[in-house]
C-alpha positions as CSV (number, residue, x, y, z in Angstrom):
1,M,-65.7,-6.1,8.0
2,K,-65.4,-8.9,10.6
3,H,-61.9,-10.2,10.9
4,F,-60.5,-13.3,12.6
5,K,-57.2,-13.2,14.3
6,E,-54.1,-13.9,12.3
7,N,-53.6,-17.3,13.9
8,F,-57.2,-18.4,13.3
9,L,-57.1,-21.5,11.1
10,I,-59.3,-21.5,8.0
11,G,-58.9,-24.4,5.6
12,A,-60.4,-27.6,4.4
13,A,-60.3,-31.4,5.1
14,T,-59.9,-34.7,3.4
15,A,-59.6,-38.3,4.4
16,A,-57.0,-40.7,2.9
17,H,-59.3,-43.4,1.7
18,Q,-61.7,-40.9,0.1
19,V,-59.1,-39.1,-1.9
20,E,-55.9,-41.0,-2.3
21,G,-56.9,-43.9,-4.5
22,N,-55.9,-47.5,-4.6
23,N,-55.9,-48.2,-0.9
24,Q,-55.8,-51.9,-1.7
25,N,-54.8,-53.2,1.8
26,S,-57.8,-51.6,3.4
27,D,-60.8,-53.2,4.9
28,Y,-63.0,-50.9,3.0
29,W,-61.3,-51.7,-0.3
30,V,-62.4,-55.3,0.3
31,L,-66.0,-54.3,1.1
32,E,-66.2,-52.1,-2.0
33,N,-65.1,-54.8,-4.4
34,V,-66.7,-58.0,-3.2
35,P,-69.7,-59.3,-5.3
36,G,-73.0,-57.9,-4.1
37,S,-71.3,-55.0,-2.4
38,A,-73.5,-52.4,-0.6
39,Y,-71.2,-49.8,-2.1
40,Q,-72.7,-48.1,-5.2
41,E,-69.2,-48.1,-6.7
42,P,-65.6,-48.8,-5.6
43,S,-63.1,-46.0,-4.8
44,M,-60.5,-47.1,-7.4
45,D,-58.2,-44.2,-8.2
46,A,-60.4,-41.9,-6.1
47,V,-59.2,-38.4,-7.0
48,D,-55.5,-39.4,-7.1
49,H,-54.6,-37.1,-4.2
50,Y,-51.8,-39.6,-3.3
51,N,-49.9,-38.3,-6.4
52,R,-51.4,-34.9,-6.8
53,F,-51.3,-33.6,-3.2
54,R,-48.9,-30.7,-4.1
55,E,-51.4,-29.4,-6.7
56,D,-54.2,-29.7,-4.2
57,I,-52.3,-27.9,-1.4
58,D,-51.3,-25.3,-3.9
59,L,-54.9,-24.6,-4.7
60,L,-55.8,-24.4,-1.0
61,A,-52.9,-22.1,-0.1
62,G,-53.3,-20.0,-3.3
63,A,-56.9,-19.3,-2.3
64,G,-55.6,-17.8,1.0
65,M,-56.3,-20.6,3.4
66,N,-53.8,-21.6,6.1
67,A,-54.8,-25.1,7.3
68,Y,-55.3,-28.5,5.9
69,R,-56.7,-31.5,7.7
70,F,-55.8,-34.9,6.2
71,S,-55.3,-38.4,7.4
72,I,-52.5,-40.9,7.4
73,E,-53.6,-44.3,6.1
74,W,-52.9,-47.1,8.5
75,A,-53.4,-49.7,5.7
76,R,-50.6,-48.2,3.7
77,V,-48.2,-47.8,6.6
78,E,-48.8,-51.2,8.0
79,P,-50.2,-53.3,5.2
80,E,-49.4,-56.6,6.9
81,K,-49.5,-57.2,10.7
82,G,-46.2,-55.9,12.2
83,I,-44.7,-55.0,8.8
84,F,-44.2,-51.3,8.3
85,E,-43.6,-49.7,4.9
86,E,-40.9,-47.0,5.2
87,P,-41.6,-45.6,1.7
88,E,-45.2,-44.9,2.8
89,I,-44.2,-43.0,5.9
90,E,-41.8,-41.0,3.7
91,H,-44.7,-40.2,1.5
92,Y,-46.6,-38.6,4.4
93,R,-43.4,-36.8,5.4
94,E,-43.5,-35.2,1.9
95,V,-47.1,-34.1,2.4
96,L,-46.3,-32.6,5.8
97,Q,-43.2,-30.8,4.6
98,Y,-45.1,-29.4,1.6
99,C,-47.8,-28.0,4.0
100,H,-45.1,-26.2,6.0
101,K,-43.5,-25.0,2.8
102,K,-46.8,-23.4,1.8
103,A,-47.4,-21.9,5.3
104,V,-50.3,-24.3,5.8
105,T,-50.9,-25.8,9.3
106,P,-51.3,-29.5,9.0
107,V,-54.0,-31.1,11.2
108,V,-53.3,-34.9,11.0
109,T,-55.9,-37.6,11.7
110,L,-54.2,-40.9,12.5
111,H,-57.3,-43.0,11.7
112,H,-60.2,-41.8,9.5
113,F,-62.6,-44.8,9.3
114,S,-60.5,-47.2,7.2
115,S,-58.2,-49.8,8.7
116,P,-55.8,-52.5,7.5
117,K,-57.6,-55.6,6.2
118,W,-55.5,-57.8,8.6
119,L,-57.0,-56.0,11.6
120,M,-60.4,-57.5,10.8
121,T,-59.1,-61.0,11.2
122,E,-57.7,-60.0,14.6
123,G,-61.1,-58.9,15.9
124,G,-61.3,-55.4,14.5
125,W,-62.9,-52.6,16.5
126,E,-64.6,-54.9,19.0
127,S,-61.3,-56.6,20.1
128,R,-59.1,-55.4,23.0
129,D,-56.1,-56.5,21.0
130,T,-56.8,-53.5,18.7
131,I,-55.7,-51.1,21.5
132,A,-52.1,-52.4,21.4
133,Y,-52.1,-52.6,17.6
134,F,-53.3,-49.0,17.2
135,G,-50.8,-47.9,19.8
136,R,-47.9,-49.6,17.9
137,Y,-49.0,-47.9,14.7
138,C,-49.3,-44.5,16.4
139,R,-45.8,-44.9,17.9
140,Y,-44.3,-45.7,14.5
141,V,-45.9,-42.6,12.9
142,V,-45.2,-40.1,15.7
143,E,-41.6,-41.3,16.1
144,R,-40.9,-40.5,12.5
145,L,-43.1,-37.5,11.8
146,G,-44.0,-36.0,15.2
147,N,-41.8,-32.9,14.6
148,L,-43.9,-32.0,11.6
149,M,-47.4,-32.4,13.2
150,P,-48.6,-29.5,15.4
151,Y,-52.1,-31.1,15.7
152,I,-53.1,-34.7,15.8
153,C,-56.7,-36.1,15.8
154,T,-56.1,-39.7,17.0
155,L,-59.5,-41.0,15.7
156,N,-62.2,-39.5,13.5
157,E,-65.7,-39.4,14.9
158,I,-65.3,-41.9,17.7
159,N,-69.1,-41.7,18.2
160,M,-70.0,-42.7,14.7
161,G,-70.5,-46.4,15.7
162,V,-72.9,-45.3,18.4
163,Q,-74.9,-43.2,15.9
164,L,-75.0,-46.1,13.4
165,T,-76.2,-48.5,16.1
166,R,-79.0,-46.0,16.8
167,L,-79.8,-45.8,13.1
168,V,-80.0,-49.6,12.7
169,A,-82.3,-49.7,15.8
170,D,-84.6,-47.1,14.2
171,M,-84.6,-48.9,10.9
172,M,-85.9,-52.0,12.6
173,K,-88.9,-50.0,13.8
174,K,-89.5,-48.2,10.6
175,M,-87.7,-47.4,7.3
176,A,-85.2,-44.7,8.3
177,G,-83.7,-42.2,5.8
178,I,-80.0,-41.8,5.2
179,H,-80.2,-38.3,6.5
180,D,-80.1,-39.6,10.1
181,V,-76.3,-40.2,10.1
182,Q,-73.5,-37.9,9.0
183,V,-71.7,-40.4,6.7
184,G,-72.4,-41.9,3.3
185,V,-74.5,-45.0,4.1
186,N,-76.5,-46.9,1.5
187,L,-79.3,-48.5,3.5
188,E,-81.4,-49.6,0.5
189,Q,-78.7,-52.0,-0.8
190,E,-78.1,-53.3,2.6
191,E,-81.6,-54.8,2.8
192,N,-80.6,-57.8,0.7
193,Q,-77.3,-58.9,2.1
194,S,-77.0,-62.7,1.8
195,A,-74.7,-62.8,-1.2
196,Y,-72.8,-59.8,0.1
197,Q,-72.2,-61.5,3.5
198,K,-71.0,-64.7,1.8
199,A,-68.5,-62.7,-0.3
200,V,-67.3,-60.8,2.8
201,E,-66.8,-64.1,4.7
202,E,-64.7,-65.5,1.8
203,A,-62.6,-62.3,1.5
204,F,-61.7,-61.9,5.1
205,G,-61.7,-65.6,6.0
206,I,-64.0,-65.1,9.0
207,P,-67.8,-65.0,9.4
208,A,-69.2,-61.8,8.0
209,D,-70.8,-60.8,11.4
210,Q,-67.3,-60.9,12.9
211,V,-65.9,-58.3,10.5
212,Q,-65.9,-55.3,12.8
213,V,-64.9,-52.3,10.7
214,F,-64.9,-48.8,12.3
215,L,-68.3,-48.0,10.8
216,S,-69.9,-51.2,12.1
217,P,-72.7,-50.7,14.6
218,R,-70.9,-50.6,18.0
219,S,-71.5,-52.3,21.3
220,A,-70.9,-50.6,24.6
221,Q,-67.7,-52.7,24.9
222,G,-66.6,-51.5,21.5
223,D,-67.4,-47.9,22.4
224,A,-65.2,-48.2,25.5
225,L,-62.5,-49.8,23.5
226,I,-62.4,-46.8,21.1
227,M,-61.8,-44.5,24.0
228,E,-59.0,-46.8,25.3
229,C,-57.4,-46.6,21.9
230,H,-57.5,-42.8,22.0
231,K,-56.0,-42.7,25.5
232,M,-53.2,-45.1,24.5
233,A,-52.4,-42.9,21.4
234,R,-52.5,-39.7,23.5
235,N,-50.1,-41.2,26.0
236,I,-47.7,-42.2,23.3
237,I,-47.9,-38.8,21.6
238,R,-47.3,-37.0,24.9
239,E,-44.3,-39.3,25.6
240,L,-42.7,-38.6,22.3
241,H,-43.7,-35.1,21.4
242,P,-45.5,-33.3,24.3
243,E,-45.7,-30.1,22.2
244,I,-48.2,-31.7,19.8
245,K,-51.9,-30.7,20.5
246,V,-53.9,-33.9,20.8
247,G,-57.6,-34.5,20.4
248,I,-60.4,-36.5,18.7
249,T,-63.3,-35.5,16.6
250,L,-67.0,-36.1,17.2
251,S,-70.0,-36.2,14.8
252,L,-72.5,-33.8,16.4
253,Y,-76.0,-32.6,15.4
254,D,-77.5,-29.3,16.6
255,Y,-80.2,-31.0,18.6
256,Q,-83.2,-28.7,19.2
257,A,-86.2,-29.4,21.4
258,E,-89.7,-28.2,21.0
259,L,-92.2,-28.7,23.8
260,G,-91.9,-32.3,25.1
261,G,-88.7,-33.1,23.3
262,E,-86.3,-32.0,26.0
263,E,-85.7,-35.5,27.5
264,Q,-85.0,-37.0,24.1
265,I,-82.3,-34.5,23.2
266,A,-80.7,-34.8,26.6
267,K,-80.4,-38.5,26.0
268,L,-78.9,-37.9,22.5
269,W,-76.3,-35.4,23.8
270,E,-75.3,-37.9,26.5
271,E,-74.8,-40.6,23.9
272,D,-73.1,-38.5,21.3
273,F,-70.9,-36.2,23.4
274,L,-71.2,-36.1,27.2
275,H,-70.3,-39.6,28.1
276,Y,-66.9,-39.2,26.2
277,L,-65.9,-36.3,28.4
278,P,-64.0,-38.4,31.0
279,A,-61.9,-40.0,28.3
280,I,-61.0,-36.8,26.6
281,R,-60.6,-34.5,29.6
282,E,-56.8,-34.5,29.3
283,D,-56.9,-33.7,25.5
284,D,-55.7,-30.3,24.2
285,F,-58.6,-29.7,21.8
286,L,-61.9,-31.1,20.6
287,G,-62.7,-31.5,16.9
288,I,-66.4,-30.9,16.2
289,Q,-68.1,-32.1,12.9
290,N,-71.5,-30.8,12.0
291,Y,-73.7,-30.7,9.0
292,T,-77.3,-30.1,10.1
293,R,-79.8,-30.0,13.0
294,K,-82.4,-32.4,14.4
295,K,-85.6,-31.3,16.1
296,F,-87.6,-33.3,18.6
297,G,-91.0,-32.9,20.2
298,K,-93.2,-34.9,22.5
299,E,-93.9,-37.4,19.6
300,G,-90.2,-37.8,18.8
301,K,-88.2,-36.6,15.8
302,I,-89.8,-33.8,13.9
303,E,-89.1,-34.0,10.1
304,P,-88.2,-30.8,8.2
305,A,-91.1,-28.7,6.9
306,A,-92.4,-29.7,3.5
307,D,-90.9,-26.6,2.0
308,A,-87.5,-26.9,3.7
309,K,-84.4,-27.0,1.5
310,I,-82.9,-30.5,1.6
311,T,-79.3,-31.3,0.7
312,D,-78.2,-34.1,-1.6
313,A,-77.3,-36.1,1.5
314,G,-80.9,-35.9,2.6
315,N,-80.2,-33.4,5.4
316,E,-82.0,-30.2,6.1
317,Y,-80.0,-27.3,4.7
318,Y,-79.4,-25.4,8.0
319,P,-76.0,-23.7,8.2
320,Q,-76.9,-22.2,11.6
321,S,-76.4,-25.6,13.2
322,L,-72.7,-25.1,13.5
323,E,-73.3,-22.2,15.9
324,G,-75.7,-24.3,17.9
325,V,-73.3,-27.1,18.3
326,I,-70.4,-24.8,19.3
327,R,-72.5,-23.1,22.0
328,Y,-73.6,-26.4,23.5
329,V,-70.2,-28.0,23.4
330,A,-68.7,-24.8,25.0
331,K,-70.9,-25.3,28.1
332,H,-69.2,-28.5,28.9
333,W,-65.7,-28.2,27.2
334,K,-63.7,-25.2,28.2
335,K,-60.6,-25.9,26.2
336,E,-59.8,-25.3,22.5
337,I,-62.5,-26.1,20.0
338,L,-61.6,-26.8,16.3
339,V,-64.2,-27.2,13.7
340,T,-62.7,-30.2,11.9
341,E,-65.6,-30.8,9.4
342,H,-68.6,-28.7,8.3
343,G,-70.1,-28.6,4.8
344,V,-73.0,-29.4,2.5
345,A,-73.7,-32.0,-0.2
346,T,-74.9,-30.0,-3.2
347,E,-74.4,-29.6,-6.9
348,S,-75.0,-25.9,-6.4
349,D,-71.9,-24.1,-5.5
350,Q,-74.0,-21.0,-5.0
351,D,-75.8,-22.8,-2.2
352,R,-72.4,-23.9,-0.8
353,A,-71.1,-20.4,-0.8
354,A,-74.3,-19.2,1.0
355,F,-74.0,-22.1,3.5
356,I,-70.4,-21.0,4.3
357,L,-71.3,-17.4,4.8
358,E,-74.3,-18.0,7.0
359,A,-72.3,-20.5,9.1
360,F,-69.4,-18.1,9.5
361,E,-71.7,-15.4,10.9
362,G,-72.6,-17.7,13.8
363,L,-69.0,-18.8,14.1
364,Y,-67.7,-15.3,14.3
365,A,-70.3,-14.4,17.0
366,C,-69.0,-17.4,19.1
367,V,-65.4,-16.2,18.7
368,E,-66.3,-12.6,19.6
369,E,-68.0,-13.8,22.8
370,G,-64.8,-15.6,23.9
371,I,-65.6,-19.2,23.1
372,P,-62.2,-20.7,22.3
373,V,-62.7,-21.7,18.7
374,S,-59.3,-21.9,17.0
375,G,-60.3,-22.7,13.4
376,Y,-62.6,-24.0,10.8
377,L,-61.9,-26.8,8.3
378,H,-64.5,-27.2,5.6
379,W,-65.5,-30.6,4.4
380,S,-64.2,-31.1,1.9
381,L,-61.3,-29.8,-0.2
382,L,-62.3,-32.0,-3.1
383,D,-65.3,-33.8,-4.4
384,N,-64.4,-37.2,-3.3
385,F,-65.5,-40.8,-2.5
386,E,-68.3,-40.7,0.0
387,W,-68.2,-44.3,1.2
388,Q,-71.3,-46.4,0.3
389,V,-72.8,-43.8,-1.9
390,G,-69.7,-43.5,-4.0
391,Y,-69.0,-40.3,-5.9
392,S,-72.6,-39.1,-6.2
393,R,-72.4,-36.5,-3.5
394,K,-70.5,-33.3,-4.0
395,F,-69.0,-31.7,-0.9
396,G,-65.9,-30.2,-2.4
397,L,-64.5,-26.7,-2.8
398,I,-62.8,-28.2,-5.9
399,A,-64.5,-30.4,-8.5
400,V,-62.6,-33.2,-10.2
401,N,-62.9,-34.6,-13.6
402,R,-62.3,-38.3,-12.7
403,T,-61.5,-39.3,-16.2
404,T,-58.6,-36.8,-16.5
405,Q,-58.2,-36.0,-12.8
406,E,-58.3,-32.3,-13.7
407,R,-58.9,-30.0,-10.8
408,L,-61.7,-27.5,-11.3
409,P,-61.8,-24.9,-8.4
410,K,-65.2,-23.7,-7.5
411,P,-66.1,-20.1,-6.5
412,S,-66.6,-21.4,-2.9
413,L,-62.8,-22.1,-2.7
414,T,-62.1,-18.4,-3.4
415,L,-64.8,-17.3,-1.0
416,L,-63.4,-19.3,1.9
417,G,-59.9,-18.1,1.2
418,N,-61.1,-14.5,1.1
419,I,-62.7,-14.9,4.5
420,K,-59.2,-15.7,5.8
421,R,-57.6,-12.9,3.8
422,K,-60.2,-10.2,4.1
423,G,-62.8,-11.2,6.7
424,L,-66.6,-11.4,6.4
């Protein structure tokens, strides 16, 4: 048997907007519900994790896992500019306290894609004012809850806007598939946007092209702004609770080069990872999020073989990609590495279980070689709302009957818990 150390974190992850339900003050709530929306369906009650978090944490802990990554929803905490909701911060205190009660290490993300609606009218994620606004929100949260949070991810996938910018550029050249980005994007519905843009303009009160949500294609200025937001948050956390481990998360592919593709993947690693190193060099850990690989040759991207297994997200089923990403990151980042997301979109839990086991073989090899990986958080704990593609993709270790909100644990939940309890 292959055993991880006792303090190795094994658990699962969620994001507030995707599981809590009724996040009505969020920018994404607006985008989901306007006429002509690019979203296949709105989030609505989601999986009611806001009210059922104890049941969900019980299932995670009962399976044998010892870590849970979740996010605090800025739009709940500060639904109007400068107005903070004390009952909401107390809700997240209850979540944190329940994690500790169940011997589950909470890994908290302060921003996981969704933002308050009001932030969009202030310029969103292309405005320098956002640095101060995000800092104020972070200070409020950490002042009240910092003693309960051993890990904080300030922002989720700070490079996602860059990847989306690249995706849009590719789409202008040819029709690109949704498998080229690790988030639920519905490109087909976005082709006819006139009615949608008019509705967005009316909802936010500003021109649609000025609504800069976190998952908007990002300019170089916006990319730099995100890094400034992170540094601001890190400084505040260090001031208030220097014992908290601080980091960010990155969406990373296992880029693989065949003959002639070396220059292309070097460029991609620079865009997706390396150019962030100066901004994160004072961080305590790096969260890596991976789902698949991409191969490049002298003619560009190489599509998966005709007989390759493809996931419901359109990605190649390739669990070994996690090991590839860890090994590349470790060449440039010598501090703690935490796998903050890794999973597979599939209706087949048998495939999910195999995916986990194959990925863990590579993960264990990295740990045994001394690469400082401290834990693995599977995406996701629950089948949840996957942004523009709605509830059609199943990533969860737990299924949910959304009519009754009944939790239906899958065998993969037990499998992952057993890896923590008994090893591989």
